[in-house]
N, C-alpha and C positions, 0 to 999 in steps of 0.2 A: 565499663561505662566511660565514655569519652568526656574528659573535663571540658566545661564550657563556661564562659563568662561573657555576658552581654550587657551593654550600657545603652539605655534608651532615654530620650528626653521628651518623647511624645506621650508618655503614659501619665504624667503629672504636670501640673502648671508650675509647681514650686521646686520639685526635686528631680534629680537624675535617678533613674531606677536601674539598679544593678542586679542582675539575676545570675547566680552561679549554680552549676550543676556538676555533680561528681560523685565519687565513691566515698561514703562516710567512713570516718575513723575517729577514735578518741581525740579530742582537742581540736578538731577541724574548725568548729565555729570560732573558737578563740583565735586560731591562726588567721582566719578570714578577717575577723574584726580588727585584729592587730595590724594586718596589712592595710586595711582601709584607714586606720588611724595613722600609720606610717606615711600613707599617701596624702595626709592632711585633708581627710574627708570627715565630715560630721554625719553620723547616722541618726536620722530623725525617726525612722521606723524600720523594723525588720520583721519579716515573715519567714519562719523557719519550718521547713517541711522535710520529713524523712519517709521514704518508701523502702522499707527493708534496708538494703545496703546503699541506697541512692539518696542523695540530698538535693533538694532544690530550695535554695535560700534567696530571698528577695530583700534588697536593702534600698531604702529611700534616702538619698544622700545629697549633701551640698558641699561646696568647697568651704574653706574657713571664712569666706566673706558672705556666705549664705546664698551663693549663686549655683546654678546648675553647672555641670561640667560640659563645656562646649568646645574645647580645643581638641581637634582630632588627635594631635600628638599626645596630649594628656590622657585621653580616653584609651588610646592604644597602650600606653604605659600601665594604666590601671588594669586593663584587660590582661596584659602579659603577666603582671605580678600575680593576679588572682589565679590564672591558669597554673603558674608555677606553684602556688600554694596548694591548689587542688591536686597537682601531680606529686606533691611532697618534695619538691626540689629547691625550696627556699631554705636557707640556713636558719637554724633555730635562733630565736631571740633570747637574750640573756635575762637573768634576774627573775623577777616575779612573773614576767610574761612567759618565760620558759616553763615555770611551774604551772601557770594557768593553762598552758597548752597541753599539759599532761592530763588534764581532766580533773574532776572533782576529787578523785582519790589521791591527788598529789598533796592535798592539804591535810595536815593532821589536826585532830581535835585536841587542843591542849587541856580540856576538861576531863578527858578520859585518862585512866591510870595507865 
């Protein structure tokens, strides 16, 4: 599955719509949302879809001022970062984000013996 990330501004009056497609793996959603946060994007809505090993996730986002992403340079940077995440070539984030990227099993239940 070829990783893909597209940013469209024509699908919503208020939001830039980012669609990513790639091979699913544990923690991928956490990595994608972490990248969007690192890129100073606010996620207003997300539609997460999995077809077997394939994911197609759609995010409705704005910049931190509540505006659509309209700079071609910024759009390219976002797209490149998301492709790198989908390919698994982005260095892991530290701390809690790293644990979150490992999936639900990374957190122990302190109430269990």
